[in-house]
C-alpha positions, 0 to 999 in steps of 0.5 A: 173497947175491951181486950183480953188474953185467954188461954188453956190446956184444952178446948172444945167448941163443939160443931152442932152438925155432929150429933153424938161425938164432940168435934171442935171448931178449929178456933173459938166461936164468938158465943164461947168468947162472950161466955168467957167475958160474962164469967169475969163480969156480967150484969143485966144492964149491958151486953158484950159484942165480940168484934175480933178474935186473934189466934195466938196459938191455934193448938193441935187436934187430939182425940179424947175419950170422955165420960158423959151423961146420956140424958140432961140433968133434971130436977130429980137426982140421977144415978151417974152409973146408970147414965154414963156413956163414953164418947170420943171427942176431937178437941184442941190442945194448948190454945191461946186467943185475944178477944176484942169486944165492946160493951153495949148498954141495954135500954134500961141501963142507968149508969154510964158505960165507963163504970162497967168498963172500969169494973171489967178492967180491974177484975181482969188485972186482979184475976177475979171472976164470978165463976171459972171461965172455960173453953167450950166445956166446963172441964176445960178451964180458961186462964185470962190476963191483960194482953202484953206487947208480945201477944201478936196473932199468928199470921194465919189465913184460913177459911173456917166455913160456916161457924156458930155465931150465937143462939137467940132465945126467942119469946114465943108462946105458940112455940114454947119449947123451953123456958128462959129468963129475960132481963128488962126495965121491970127486972128478970121474968120467965118467958117461954119460947125457943132457941134459934142458932145463928151462923156466919161465914168465918175466915181467919185473915192474918190471924184475926177472925172478924165478927160481922156486926149485922149478926148482932142486929139480927140476934136482937131482932129475934130476942125482942120478938121481931122475927 
């Protein structure tokens, strides 16, 4: 089991039901927590499964006016001044979380799990990462460290409603809406398919958000083409 403390000055875990303005969930989502772990250590031989998220600091909701691009950046360079838009975002200020997760080996892995666990723990203790982890958006950097004895979640009971769990990238040539990379025993390969968001009913119980394990089985079935 992996356990890590993360914190930051600002965070925005965007709710997908708001199309234009950015409105954050009150707590970090499992997919955002996974992204923080992958920034520290990622290899195609394993996956992270988030088990629990503890809220050390829930933070306060603040409104920010941010500059964004009107369109996604493509292969051709874009002139920022022609595509800049100002949008209001409801974000979180001064947050901190505990993340508990498990590493799960993929079928094509050849090394034992403890090798990757030791690598992860050493990188956390040294403050090493492949790229700077962030809290929802890249401009909101996240700090990380091993948890201490005083890092105890706030005793909060709160029904968070429907929350984004993760996004499955489903291979499907008949529904080739995007192209992405899949990792397997033969190495990475480009496939075409679509993205399928998955949700779950989230609830804080004594400061802990528990992620249902069956959602990962649903995610794997989709990504393996067993829709």
